[in-house]
Backbone as ProteinMPNN parsed JSONL, in Angstrom:
{"seq_chain_A": "MIEISAELAANVWQVRAAVGDELAEGDEIVVLEVMKMEVPVVAPQPGRLVEIRVAPDDVVGEGDVIAVLI", "coords_chain_A": {"N_chain_A": [[122.784, -134.911, -1.301], [123.276, -132.433, 0.616], [125.691, -130.865, 2.34], [125.534, -128.22, 4.71], [128.02, -125.922, 5.558], [129.762, -123.924, 7.934], [130.886, -120.476, 7.566], [133.138, -119.631, 9.034], [134.598, -118.984, 11.907], [132.435, -119.308, 14.913], [129.645, -118.183, 16.941], [127.019, -119.995, 17.754], [123.882, -118.121, 17.188], [120.897, -118.077, 16.75], [118.463, -120.848, 15.886], [117.255, -121.139, 13.022], [115.291, -122.833, 11.44], [114.1, -125.776, 11.259], [114.07, -129.267, 11.509], [112.821, -131.141, 8.536], [111.64, -129.034, 7.756], [110.904, -127.711, 4.938], [112.691, -125.54, 2.394], [113.464, -122.648, 1.017], [115.746, -121.516, -1.983], [118.103, -119.743, 0.119], [116.475, -119.399, 1.924], [116.967, -118.768, 5.827], [118.72, -120.52, 8.264], [120.345, -121.05, 10.323], [121.531, -118.378, 12.371], [124.922, -116.485, 12.722], [127.041, -115.351, 15.513], [129.618, -113.103, 15.258], [131.97, -111.366, 16.641], [130.049, -109.015, 17.351], [128.321, -109.048, 15.461], [125.81, -109.974, 13.104], [125.653, -113.185, 11.462], [123.655, -114.848, 8.725], [123.388, -118.361, 7.986], [122.096, -119.487, 5.082], [119.992, -121.468, 2.963], [121.482, -123.32, 0.275], [120.086, -123.95, -2.177], [116.907, -125.148, -3.408], [115.111, -127.641, -1.334], [114.673, -130.054, 1.445], [115.218, -129.913, 5.043], [117.315, -131.814, 7.045], [118.74, -132.314, 9.186], [119.753, -131.025, 11.461], [123.063, -129.685, 12.594], [123.609, -128.052, 15.478], [123.072, -126.347, 17.786], [121.359, -123.142, 20.0], [123.787, -121.255, 21.207], [126.223, -123.036, 20.799], [129.625, -123.42, 19.566], [130.808, -122.806, 16.332], [133.494, -124.147, 14.035], [135.342, -122.765, 11.797], [134.196, -124.773, 8.229], [133.198, -126.475, 9.781], [129.908, -128.547, 9.699], [126.645, -127.78, 9.8], [124.321, -128.434, 8.861], [122.102, -130.615, 7.209], [120.914, -130.706, 3.838], [118.362, -132.522, 1.701]], "CA_chain_A": [[122.541, -134.839, 0.199], [123.923, -131.23, 0.465], [126.361, -130.358, 4.034], [126.237, -126.434, 4.706], [129.415, -125.84, 6.632], [130.153, -122.609, 8.511], [132.075, -119.837, 6.647], [133.634, -118.291, 9.762], [134.448, -119.495, 13.616], [131.661, -118.226, 15.202], [129.095, -118.524, 18.116], [125.336, -119.699, 17.171], [122.976, -117.404, 17.952], [119.538, -118.61, 16.586], [118.512, -121.713, 14.992], [115.614, -120.392, 12.093], [114.75, -123.745, 10.888], [113.86, -127.222, 11.868], [114.194, -130.658, 10.495], [112.076, -131.32, 8.186], [110.912, -127.859, 6.932], [110.824, -127.718, 3.122], [113.929, -124.541, 2.475], [113.555, -122.393, -0.526], [117.074, -120.993, -1.773], [118.067, -118.218, 0.257], [115.975, -119.241, 3.154], [117.894, -118.948, 6.517], [118.794, -121.732, 8.663], [121.307, -120.799, 11.645], [122.284, -117.234, 12.782], [126.302, -116.944, 13.764], [127.331, -114.437, 15.884], [130.915, -113.123, 15.277], [132.237, -109.782, 16.635], [128.991, -108.79, 17.69], [127.493, -109.304, 13.971], [124.979, -111.472, 12.952], [125.77, -113.786, 9.721], [123.069, -115.384, 8.566], [123.997, -119.329, 6.741], [121.376, -119.618, 4.228], [119.683, -122.763, 2.01], [122.3, -122.727, -1.272], [119.097, -124.336, -3.328], [116.074, -125.232, -2.341], [115.369, -128.945, -0.32], [113.968, -130.441, 2.658], [116.038, -130.076, 6.188], [116.999, -133.453, 7.259], [119.659, -132.507, 9.854], [120.897, -129.437, 12.045], [124.035, -129.889, 13.837], [123.775, -127.213, 15.853], [121.78, -125.309, 18.881], [122.117, -122.329, 20.032], [125.561, -121.202, 22.112], [127.006, -123.585, 20.365], [130.725, -122.928, 18.457], [131.375, -123.548, 15.196], [134.487, -123.192, 13.402], [135.436, -123.188, 10.033], [134.095, -125.788, 7.584], [131.907, -127.189, 10.4], [128.864, -128.913, 8.972], [125.773, -126.853, 10.532], [123.069, -128.934, 8.332], [121.742, -131.114, 5.816], [119.385, -130.916, 3.031], [118.11, -133.4, 0.461]], "C_chain_A": [[123.78, -133.709, 0.295], [124.302, -131.01, 2.225], [126.371, -129.194, 3.366], [126.746, -126.455, 5.692], [129.792, -124.279, 6.836], [131.282, -121.873, 7.832], [133.314, -118.924, 7.657], [133.743, -119.321, 11.373], [133.551, -118.475, 14.065], [131.001, -118.658, 16.455], [127.525, -118.674, 17.301], [124.273, -118.931, 17.707], [121.727, -117.859, 18.353], [119.881, -119.471, 15.692], [116.933, -121.727, 14.429], [114.834, -121.847, 11.702], [114.804, -124.988, 11.6], [113.846, -128.151, 10.534], [112.353, -130.713, 10.333], [110.989, -130.145, 7.391], [111.456, -127.824, 5.496], [111.284, -125.927, 2.97], [113.681, -123.937, 0.683], [115.231, -121.641, -0.5], [117.079, -119.916, -1.12], [117.732, -118.512, 1.607], [116.946, -119.475, 4.706], [117.635, -120.077, 7.312], [118.992, -121.536, 10.06], [121.551, -119.176, 11.556], [123.531, -117.414, 13.576], [126.199, -115.423, 14.157], [129.077, -114.251, 15.918], [131.588, -111.709, 15.667], [131.119, -108.969, 16.731], [127.736, -107.975, 16.184], [127.014, -110.243, 13.998], [125.225, -111.929, 11.384], [124.828, -114.838, 9.765], [123.854, -116.944, 7.619], [122.146, -119.497, 6.168], [121.383, -120.937, 3.54], [120.496, -122.222, 0.791], [120.715, -123.419, -2.24], [118.195, -125.004, -2.484], [116.079, -126.95, -1.713], [114.909, -129.325, 0.815], [115.242, -130.911, 3.688], [116.343, -131.58, 6.919], [117.983, -133.695, 8.503], [119.93, -131.791, 10.047], [121.464, -129.975, 12.871], [124.436, -129.033, 15.102], [123.302, -127.024, 17.231], [122.733, -123.745, 19.238], [122.822, -122.215, 21.596], [126.315, -121.83, 21.642], [128.427, -123.306, 19.649], [131.027, -123.402, 17.876], [132.841, -123.325, 15.057], [134.748, -123.354, 12.174], [135.371, -123.719, 9.23], [133.175, -126.509, 8.623], [130.661, -127.759, 9.47], [127.731, -128.813, 9.924], [124.607, -127.922, 10.052], [122.968, -129.345, 7.116], [120.761, -130.949, 5.183], [119.307, -132.217, 2.117], [116.986, -132.715, -0.679]], "O_chain_A": [[124.965, -133.983, 0.105], [123.472, -130.995, 3.135], [126.794, -128.897, 2.249], [126.239, -126.888, 6.727], [130.082, -123.553, 5.885], [132.366, -122.385, 7.552], [134.064, -118.009, 7.317], [132.955, -120.205, 11.708], [133.624, -117.265, 13.85], [131.624, -119.469, 17.14], [126.999, -117.86, 16.541], [123.822, -119.25, 18.808], [121.314, -118.056, 19.495], [120.843, -119.43, 14.925], [115.885, -122.087, 14.965], [113.604, -121.782, 11.715], [115.594, -125.148, 12.531], [113.714, -127.995, 9.32], [111.356, -130.553, 11.036], [109.97, -130.323, 6.723], [112.656, -127.961, 5.257], [110.475, -125.07, 3.326], [113.712, -124.535, -0.392], [115.83, -121.3, 0.519], [116.301, -119.018, -1.442], [118.44, -118.06, 2.507], [117.688, -120.457, 4.667], [116.558, -120.665, 7.216], [118.127, -121.754, 10.91], [121.794, -118.784, 10.415], [123.612, -118.069, 14.615], [125.609, -114.527, 13.552], [129.78, -115.084, 16.489], [131.676, -110.922, 14.725], [131.246, -107.972, 16.021], [126.932, -107.054, 16.034], [127.354, -111.264, 14.597], [125.045, -111.241, 10.38], [124.948, -115.72, 10.615], [124.704, -116.751, 6.75], [121.191, -119.599, 6.938], [122.431, -121.574, 3.433], [120.362, -121.091, 0.323], [120.68, -122.827, -3.319], [118.377, -125.375, -1.325], [117.194, -127.469, -1.667], [114.643, -128.255, 1.363], [116.032, -131.827, 3.458], [115.42, -132.319, 7.263], [118.171, -134.834, 8.932], [120.553, -131.215, 9.155], [120.963, -130.636, 13.781], [125.48, -129.281, 15.706], [123.198, -128.128, 17.766], [123.874, -123.346, 19.006], [122.564, -122.777, 22.661], [127.457, -121.434, 21.874], [128.071, -122.615, 18.695], [131.594, -124.464, 18.132], [133.436, -122.506, 15.759], [134.217, -124.265, 11.538], [136.475, -123.666, 8.689], [132.306, -127.212, 8.108], [130.578, -127.216, 8.368], [127.701, -129.625, 10.849], [123.892, -128.292, 10.983], [123.461, -128.821, 6.118], [119.658, -130.997, 5.726], [120.338, -132.855, 1.903], [116.704, -133.325, -1.711]]}, "name": "protein", "num_of_chains": 1, "seq": "MIEISAELAANVWQVRAAVGDELAEGDEIVVLEVMKMEVPVVAPQPGRLVEIRVAPDDVVGEGDVIAVLI"}
């Protein structure tokens, strides 16, 4: 199980993947927005997305778990 965390405090702008999706390394899961900049959160390795812990307009802090891959 791989927990994918936010690297910075930001707003969740878009959720681009869904639970059950098979992801390749580099696939976008979520797009964060900070200071008018889009920051993609990507899969660090191939796997199946089993959990998304955020929704659009949520606020995340640095280190918050955004999604879980297996």
